[in-house]
C-alpha positions as CSV (number, residue, x, y, z in Angstrom):
1,M,2.9,-27.3,18.5
2,P,1.6,-27.1,22.5
3,A,-2.1,-28.6,22.0
4,D,-3.4,-25.5,23.8
5,L,-3.1,-23.0,21.3
6,P,-5.8,-21.1,20.8
7,R,-8.3,-22.5,17.6
8,R,-9.0,-19.7,15.1
9,S,-12.2,-19.7,12.5
10,S,-9.7,-17.4,9.9
11,D,-6.5,-15.7,9.1
12,V,-6.9,-12.9,11.2
13,E,-6.6,-13.0,15.3
14,S,-8.2,-9.8,17.3
15,P,-7.4,-10.6,21.1
16,P,-8.3,-8.1,22.9
17,T,-5.3,-6.1,23.6
18,G,-7.0,-2.7,25.0
19,P,-8.5,0.2,23.7
20,G,-7.3,1.2,20.8
21,G,-5.6,4.6,21.9
22,T,-3.6,2.1,24.6
23,R,-2.5,0.5,21.1
24,R,-1.1,3.4,20.0
25,R,0.2,4.7,23.0
26,T,2.5,1.4,23.2
27,A,3.2,1.8,19.7
28,L,4.8,5.7,20.2
29,V,6.6,4.6,23.0
30,L,8.4,1.3,21.3
31,G,9.3,3.2,18.3
32,L,10.6,6.1,20.2
33,L,12.5,3.5,22.7
34,A,13.9,1.9,19.3
35,F,15.2,5.5,17.7
36,L,17.1,6.1,20.7
37,V,18.7,3.1,21.0
38,Y,19.4,2.7,17.3
39,N,21.4,6.1,17.9
40,A,22.7,5.5,21.1
41,N,26.6,4.6,18.6
42,L,26.2,7.7,17.4
43,R,27.7,6.4,14.2
44,V,26.7,5.2,10.6
45,I,27.4,1.1,9.7
46,G,27.2,0.9,6.3
47,S,29.3,0.5,2.9
48,G,29.3,1.6,-0.4
49,D,25.9,0.3,-1.2
50,S,24.2,3.0,0.8
51,I,26.5,5.6,-0.1
52,P,23.7,6.9,-2.9
53,A,20.9,6.9,-0.8
54,R,22.7,9.2,1.7
55,F,23.2,11.7,-0.9
56,L,20.5,11.4,-3.3
57,P,17.5,13.0,-1.4
58,F,19.9,16.4,-1.6
59,A,20.0,16.2,-5.4
60,L,16.5,15.4,-5.4
61,L,15.3,18.3,-2.7
62,Q,18.3,20.9,-4.3
63,H,18.4,20.4,-8.0
64,G,15.6,18.3,-8.5
65,T,17.4,15.5,-10.4
66,L,17.3,11.7,-9.2
67,Y,21.1,11.2,-10.8
68,L,23.9,12.1,-8.4
69,D,25.6,14.5,-10.4
70,P,25.3,17.7,-8.0
71,V,26.8,15.4,-5.2
72,L,29.0,13.3,-7.0
73,D,32.1,14.9,-5.4
74,Q,30.7,13.8,-1.9
75,A,29.3,10.5,-3.3
76,R,32.7,9.4,-4.2
77,V,33.9,9.6,-0.4
78,D,36.4,11.1,-1.7
79,R,38.3,12.4,-4.8
80,E,40.4,9.8,-4.9
81,L,37.6,7.1,-5.8
82,P,36.8,8.2,-9.3
83,G,35.4,4.7,-10.1
84,A,33.1,3.8,-6.9
85,Y,31.4,0.7,-7.4
86,W,28.5,2.5,-5.9
87,I,28.1,5.1,-8.8
88,R,27.6,3.9,-12.5
89,P,28.6,6.8,-15.2
90,L,25.4,6.6,-18.4
91,A,25.3,6.6,-22.0
92,N,23.6,10.0,-21.8
93,G,26.2,11.5,-19.3
94,H,25.7,11.5,-16.3
95,F,26.4,9.3,-13.0
96,A,23.3,7.6,-11.5
97,S,23.2,5.1,-8.2
98,Q,23.9,1.6,-8.9
99,Y,20.9,0.6,-6.5
100,P,17.0,1.6,-6.8
101,V,15.8,4.9,-5.9
102,V,13.1,3.7,-3.7
103,T,14.9,4.4,-0.7
104,P,16.0,7.3,-1.3
105,L,13.0,9.0,-2.6
106,L,10.5,7.8,0.1
107,V,13.3,9.2,2.7
108,A,13.8,12.6,0.9
109,P,11.1,14.6,3.3
110,L,13.1,13.4,6.2
111,Y,15.8,16.2,4.9
112,L,13.9,18.8,4.3
113,P,15.0,20.5,7.8
114,A,18.1,19.6,6.5
115,V,18.1,21.1,3.2
116,G,16.5,24.3,4.8
117,W,19.1,24.5,7.1
118,L,22.3,24.6,4.7
119,A,20.2,27.1,2.6
120,L,21.2,29.5,5.6
121,H,24.8,28.6,5.6
122,E,27.5,28.9,2.5
123,P,28.2,26.1,0.6
124,S,31.1,23.7,1.8
125,D,31.6,20.2,0.6
126,L,32.7,19.6,4.0
127,R,29.4,21.0,5.9
128,L,27.4,19.1,3.2
129,A,29.2,15.3,3.6
130,R,28.6,16.0,7.3
131,V,25.3,16.7,7.1
132,A,24.5,13.8,5.0
133,Y,26.4,11.6,7.4
134,V,24.3,12.7,10.5
135,M,20.7,12.9,8.2
136,E,21.4,9.0,6.7
137,K,21.8,7.5,10.4
138,L,18.6,9.9,11.5
139,A,16.6,8.9,8.5
140,A,17.7,4.9,8.6
141,S,17.1,4.8,12.3
142,A,13.7,6.8,12.3
143,V,12.6,4.4,9.4
144,A,13.5,1.0,11.5
145,A,12.0,2.9,14.5
146,L,8.4,3.7,12.4
147,G,8.3,-0.3,11.4
148,V,8.8,-1.1,14.9
149,A,5.7,0.9,16.3
150,W,3.9,-0.5,13.3
151,L,5.0,-4.2,14.0
152,Y,3.6,-4.1,17.1
153,L,0.1,-3.1,15.8
154,L,0.1,-5.6,13.7
155,L,0.6,-8.2,16.3
156,A,-1.5,-6.8,18.6
157,R,-4.7,-8.0,15.8
158,R,-3.3,-11.3,16.7
159,V,-1.9,-12.2,20.2
160,S,-2.2,-10.2,23.8
161,R,-0.9,-6.9,24.4
162,P,2.2,-8.7,26.6
163,T,3.3,-10.9,23.6
164,S,2.9,-8.4,20.9
165,I,5.5,-6.6,23.3
166,A,7.7,-9.3,23.9
167,V,7.9,-10.4,20.3
168,T,8.6,-7.1,19.1
169,L,11.4,-5.8,21.1
170,A,13.1,-9.3,20.3
171,I,12.8,-8.2,16.7
172,A,13.9,-4.5,17.1
173,F,17.0,-6.0,19.1
174,G,17.8,-9.3,18.4
175,T,18.1,-9.5,14.6
176,T,19.7,-7.0,11.6
177,T,16.9,-4.7,12.4
178,W,19.2,-3.2,14.9
179,V,23.2,-3.5,12.9
180,T,21.6,-3.4,9.5
181,S,18.2,-1.8,8.6
182,S,18.6,1.2,11.4
183,Q,22.5,1.9,11.0
184,A,22.6,3.6,7.5
185,L,20.7,3.9,4.2
186,W,20.8,0.3,2.8
187,Q,17.4,-1.3,1.1
188,H,16.4,-3.2,4.2
189,G,14.6,-0.5,6.1
190,I,12.2,0.4,3.8
191,G,11.9,-3.6,3.0
192,E,10.8,-4.3,6.5
193,L,8.9,-1.5,6.8
194,A,7.2,-2.5,3.2
195,M,6.7,-5.8,4.5
196,V,5.0,-4.8,7.7
197,G,2.3,-2.8,5.5
198,A,2.0,-5.6,3.3
199,L,1.2,-7.4,5.9
200,W,-1.5,-5.3,7.7
201,F,-3.2,-4.8,4.8
202,A,-3.4,-8.9,4.3
203,S,-4.3,-9.7,7.2
204,T,-7.5,-7.2,8.3
205,R,-10.6,-9.4,8.9
206,D,-13.0,-8.1,5.9
207,P,-10.4,-6.6,3.7
208,S,-11.6,-3.8,1.2
209,T,-10.8,-2.4,-1.6
210,I,-8.4,0.4,-0.3
211,D,-6.8,-2.6,1.6
212,A,-6.3,-4.4,-1.2
213,L,-5.2,-1.3,-2.9
214,G,-2.8,-0.9,-0.1
215,C,-1.5,-3.9,0.2
216,G,-1.0,-4.0,-3.4
217,L,1.1,-1.4,-3.2
218,M,3.2,-2.4,-0.2
219,C,4.3,-5.3,-2.3
220,G,5.5,-3.3,-5.1
221,I,7.0,-1.0,-3.0
222,L,9.0,-4.0,-1.9
223,A,9.9,-5.5,-5.3
224,A,10.5,-2.0,-6.8
225,N,12.9,-0.9,-3.5
226,R,15.3,-4.2,-3.3
227,P,14.3,-6.8,-6.4
228,P,15.2,-9.8,-4.8
229,D,12.5,-8.6,-2.5
230,A,9.4,-9.5,-5.2
231,L,10.0,-13.2,-3.6
232,L,8.7,-11.7,-0.3
233,A,5.6,-9.8,-2.1
234,L,4.5,-12.7,-4.6
235,P,2.9,-15.0,-1.7
236,I,1.3,-12.2,0.2
237,G,-0.2,-10.6,-2.9
238,L,-1.4,-13.9,-4.0
239,L,-3.2,-15.0,-1.3
240,L,-5.3,-11.7,-0.7
241,M,-5.8,-12.2,-4.5
242,L,-7.1,-15.7,-3.8
243,R,-8.8,-14.8,-0.5
244,R,-11.1,-11.8,-2.3
245,P,-10.3,-12.5,-6.3
246,R,-12.8,-9.6,-7.0
247,Q,-10.2,-7.0,-5.6
248,A,-7.4,-8.9,-7.4
249,W,-7.5,-6.2,-9.8
250,A,-7.2,-3.4,-7.1
251,V,-3.7,-5.7,-5.6
252,G,-2.6,-5.8,-9.2
253,L,-3.2,-2.2,-9.7
254,G,-1.6,-1.0,-6.3
255,G,1.4,-3.1,-6.7
256,L,2.2,-2.2,-11.0
257,G,2.3,2.1,-9.6
258,P,6.4,1.7,-8.2
259,V,7.2,-1.2,-10.3
260,L,6.1,0.5,-13.3
261,A,7.7,3.8,-12.4
262,V,11.1,2.4,-11.5
263,L,11.2,0.3,-14.5
264,G,10.9,3.7,-16.3
265,Y,13.7,5.4,-14.6
266,N,15.7,2.1,-15.3
267,L,15.1,2.3,-19.0
268,A,15.4,6.4,-19.3
269,A,18.6,6.5,-17.4
270,F,20.3,3.1,-17.8
271,Q,18.7,1.6,-20.9
272,R,18.2,-1.5,-19.4
273,I,15.3,-3.1,-17.3
274,A,17.6,-4.0,-14.1
275,G,19.1,-0.7,-14.3
276,G,22.2,-0.7,-12.2
277,Y,21.4,-3.6,-10.8
278,A,22.3,-5.5,-13.4
279,A,25.6,-4.1,-13.0
280,V,25.8,-6.7,-9.9
281,L,24.9,-9.6,-12.2
282,D,27.5,-8.6,-14.2
283,A,30.3,-7.9,-11.7
284,G,30.0,-11.7,-11.1
285,F,28.3,-11.7,-7.7
286,M,26.7,-14.8,-8.2
287,S,27.5,-17.6,-5.6
288,R,30.4,-19.2,-6.6
289,S,29.0,-21.8,-4.3
290,G,26.0,-24.7,-4.7
291,R,22.6,-23.6,-3.8
292,L,22.3,-26.1,-1.1
293,E,25.3,-24.6,0.7
294,G,23.9,-21.5,0.2
295,I,20.4,-22.0,2.4
296,A,22.5,-23.7,4.7
297,G,25.1,-20.7,4.9
298,M,22.4,-18.4,5.3
299,L,20.6,-20.3,7.8
300,F,23.7,-21.8,9.8
301,S,26.8,-20.9,9.5
302,P,28.8,-19.4,12.0
303,T,29.6,-16.2,10.5
304,K,26.2,-15.2,8.7
305,G,23.4,-17.5,9.5
306,L,20.1,-16.3,10.6
307,F,19.4,-19.0,13.5
308,V,23.1,-18.3,14.8
309,F,23.0,-15.0,15.4
310,S,18.9,-14.7,16.1
311,P,18.4,-18.5,17.6
312,F,14.9,-17.6,19.0
313,L,13.4,-17.6,15.3
314,L,14.0,-21.1,15.5
315,A,10.6,-21.1,17.0
316,A,8.9,-19.8,14.3
317,P,8.2,-22.7,12.2
318,L,6.5,-24.1,15.3
319,A,3.4,-21.9,13.9
320,L,2.7,-24.2,11.1
321,R,1.5,-27.0,13.3
322,R,-1.6,-24.6,14.4
323,R,-4.8,-26.8,14.7
324,P,-7.2,-26.9,13.0
325,P,-5.1,-26.7,9.8
326,E,-8.4,-24.4,8.1
327,G,-8.1,-20.9,8.0
328,R,-4.2,-20.1,8.6
329,G,-3.6,-19.2,5.1
330,L,-1.4,-16.0,6.1
331,D,0.6,-17.9,7.8
332,L,1.3,-20.5,5.1
333,A,2.5,-17.0,2.9
334,C,4.8,-15.9,5.7
335,A,6.5,-19.5,5.5
336,G,6.3,-19.5,1.8
337,A,7.8,-15.9,1.5
338,I,10.4,-16.8,3.9
339,A,11.4,-20.0,1.8
340,L,11.1,-18.3,-1.4
341,L,13.8,-15.5,-0.4
342,V,15.8,-17.8,1.1
343,V,16.2,-20.3,-2.1
344,G,16.3,-17.1,-4.5
345,Q,19.2,-15.3,-2.5
346,S,20.9,-18.3,-2.0
347,S,22.5,-18.2,-5.7
348,A,23.8,-15.0,-4.5
349,D,27.3,-14.4,-3.0
350,W,25.4,-15.1,0.4
351,R,28.1,-13.7,2.7
352,G,26.4,-10.2,2.1
353,G,29.6,-8.1,1.7
354,M,30.4,-5.6,4.3
355,S,27.8,-6.3,6.6
356,Y,27.4,-7.7,10.5
357,G,25.2,-10.7,10.4
358,P,22.5,-12.1,8.0
359,R,21.9,-9.2,6.1
360,F,19.9,-10.7,3.4
361,L,17.2,-12.2,5.3
362,T,16.7,-9.1,7.2
363,D,13.3,-7.8,4.8
364,A,11.8,-11.3,5.9
365,L,11.7,-10.6,9.5
366,P,8.2,-9.4,10.3
367,C,7.1,-12.8,8.5
368,F,8.9,-14.2,11.3
369,A,7.5,-12.3,13.4
370,W,4.0,-12.9,12.3
371,L,4.8,-16.7,12.8
372,L,6.8,-16.6,15.9
373,A,3.6,-14.9,17.9
374,P,1.3,-17.0,18.1
375,V,4.0,-19.7,19.3
376,V,5.0,-17.4,22.2
377,E,1.4,-16.9,23.4
378,A,0.7,-20.5,23.5
379,A,4.2,-21.8,24.9
380,G,4.2,-23.0,28.8
381,P,7.0,-22.0,30.8
382,A,10.0,-24.2,30.0
383,L,9.4,-22.7,26.1
384,R,9.4,-19.1,27.1
385,R,12.3,-19.3,29.8
386,T,14.6,-21.3,26.5
387,L,13.0,-18.2,24.3
388,L,14.1,-15.9,26.5
389,V,17.3,-17.1,27.0
390,L,17.7,-16.6,23.3
391,V,16.6,-13.7,23.0
392,A,19.3,-12.9,25.4
393,I,22.2,-14.1,23.2
394,A,20.7,-12.6,19.9
395,V,20.1,-9.0,21.7
396,L,23.7,-9.3,23.0
397,F,25.1,-10.2,19.5
398,Q,23.6,-7.0,18.1
399,A,24.9,-4.9,20.6
400,I,28.5,-5.9,20.2
401,G,27.7,-5.5,16.6
402,A,26.3,-1.5,17.2
403,V,29.5,-0.8,19.1
404,Y,32.2,-3.1,18.0
405,Y,31.7,-3.7,14.2
406,A,34.2,-2.1,12.1
407,G,34.2,-4.6,8.9
408,L,37.5,-6.2,10.6
409,S,35.2,-9.8,10.1
410,D,33.8,-9.7,6.9
411,L,37.8,-9.6,6.0
412,R,38.7,-12.6,7.5
413,I,35.1,-14.0,6.4
414,A,36.2,-13.1,3.1
415,G,39.6,-14.9,3.0
416,P,41.8,-15.7,-0.1
417,P,40.5,-16.1,-3.7
418,T,41.3,-19.6,-4.0
419,A,39.8,-20.7,-0.5
420,G,36.0,-20.3,-2.1
421,Y,33.7,-20.1,1.4
422,R,36.1,-22.4,3.9
423,A,36.1,-19.0,5.9
424,A,33.1,-18.3,6.2
425,W,32.4,-21.7,8.1
426,D,35.0,-21.4,10.1
427,P,33.9,-20.9,14.0
428,A,36.8,-18.6,14.7
429,N,35.6,-16.0,12.6
430,F,32.5,-15.5,13.9
431,P,31.5,-11.5,13.9
432,P,30.9,-10.7,17.4
433,W,34.0,-12.5,18.8
434,V,36.2,-11.0,16.0
435,E,34.3,-7.4,16.7
436,L,34.7,-8.0,20.1
437,H,38.7,-8.6,20.2
438,Q,39.7,-6.2,17.7
439,P,42.9,-3.5,19.2
440,R,40.4,-0.9,20.2
441,P,36.5,-0.1,20.1
442,V,35.1,2.2,17.9
443,L,35.3,5.9,18.6
444,P,31.7,6.8,17.5
445,I,32.0,10.4,18.1
446,L,34.7,11.0,16.4
447,G,32.5,8.8,13.4
448,I,30.4,12.6,13.1
449,L,33.0,15.3,14.3
450,R,36.1,14.0,12.1
451,R,35.0,11.0,9.8
452,P,32.0,12.4,7.8
453,S,32.1,9.6,5.3
454,F,32.0,5.9,5.6
455,R,35.6,4.8,3.8
456,P,34.2,1.4,2.4
457,R,37.1,-1.2,2.9
458,F,38.2,-3.3,-0.6
């Protein structure tokens, strides 16, 4: 780390970044820019994992239920898929999503205009399917764009305005925030947003009880929305508890709300605390490789490696070399959160199923941004030029995915069942290269007008 990195006496840095109004306007511009770019490809990039979240808001707003029963035919994608893996038949005769219901619950207000529009027209399965396709895209991109705007405001607490903008743009367009979070209602969009929120409340210079409640709430949403993200939430919540012992109760109370709500739903619907996620384990989604290979694969493999798709993130650990070492608890908490998630996810099938790039580490990107910002701020000309080149490469990889990704690389990465994970380490299966050289490019406008539902590839 360069020796001229600014010395700080606390975890929270507040350099002059202009008046609050200027910061808010900049955040708005960045959010709108992200929203426009995320929607420019005019298609949804998802899988069966995101289909329940596409339709559940309609079931909730139109029928007052979190079961998929009212939209079951549409959620199956077509009636020829009665056993679609993302739908779980329950003992009580209902059908539910295999995945937590936090994301569809939180995005449901965005669906209100669509529900109102449908109410003015004659009911039609095809019309609902098409509207749901469009709404999934708009809701996912809106959540991701909101995360981009909030990330800028978070980083503006720590570094100068130009650096905050640069790092925010790098995360927005040079990582899976673009090709995963913003393209479909995976759990990752809400995961990133909640992670930014947790860091926002934890980075307040003098946290109040409201800040402690807010941090706990965001940590609880992280864990309830995507159970592996409890590993991200733990170090952040624990840090605030240690910094403000008298407010530890508020952190715990904030986190218990969403967690207990989801556990209650799981028990009521599935009679299992893990809910539909237990089916993922029952289906054998655990890794058949060793933990060390899983860690290496998620970080460095040519098909799913985080530092292959977003190489500029390699500079983030340099933040831990800051001096003086005291007063950098949030840096260490972010590093610990990243490490816990990497180790925890290495026990799963680290290839991440039908997805482009390192999907499993998407929710940790705000932690990388927090660490990367002071590195960029203190970098000399040579390091800045290097980072600029690496960001440009990462943006190119994401742009290829946004336009060309059709799942062909995933079929090659999976390989034959007896091949293990060898195909995931083969450079010839590098997704940007494979997708760019497919027989014909994806025709995005036809995805909305003629093919309203993404058909998963098995």
